[in-house]
N, C-alpha and C positions, 0 to 999 in steps of 0.2 A: 548570331553573325553581324558584326559592325557596320553601318551603313554610311558611307561619305560620299560627297559629290563630287565630280569632276574634277572642280578646281582645288579642292583641298587635295586630291588624290595626285593631281599635277603638281602641287606646291610641295608636296611630302612623298614623291613618288619614292625613292630609295628608302625613307623612314616606312612607309606602306609596305614595302616589298620586303624588307627583313622582319617586319613585325610577323607577317604572313607565315614567312620560312621559319623563324623560330616560333613563333605560338602554333602552329597548324591550323589556324583558324581563316578562313577565307573572308574575304570583305566585299559589300557588295559596293560598287560604285556608280551612283547614280547620274544621268546624263538626261540632255532634252529629249532626245530620239529613244532613250531605253535605258536599262541597265547592264551591267556585266558584273562578273564576279572574278575576283584575282583571289586565284589559288596556287601553294606552291607547286613546283615540278613534280617533287616526291609524293604528294598527296595528289595531285594528278595521275601519274603514273600509278597510284594505289587504284584510284578509282577506276581507270582505263583494265588494270586487270581484273578487278572484281565484275567489272561489266562482261568481260570476255567470259570470267569462269561461270557467271550466271546464264550466259547465252549457251551453254554445252548441255545439252539435255542429260538430265539425271544429275550433274554437278554439283547442283546446291545440296541434294539430298546426300550425297556421299559426303560432301565437306561437312556438313550439321554431324552426320553419323561419326565422323573421324573425331569431331571436336569431343562428341558423348562418351568416346571409347577410353576408357582408363589407361594410363600411360605403360603400366605393367603388361596389358594387353598388345601394345604397339613394340615392346622391345623383344627381339629375338634373342634364345638362348645360346650363347656362341661357345659354351663347352662340349 
């Protein structure tokens, strides 16, 4: 994950923003009082959805089970 200081981030804000959106790679921005992470809205929504799903008891196990299930076992016979 790239790390830049707040002055560089401010001077290149739109460029940094576009790079984060296009690459889906977060950027750590360092400052005197602490650091922040810039992440695209799409990635942030994905993180939030993952956290929500993992907070539901048993959901993580169901997702892992679903991933391990062969596709032909998931398809319904429509004949």
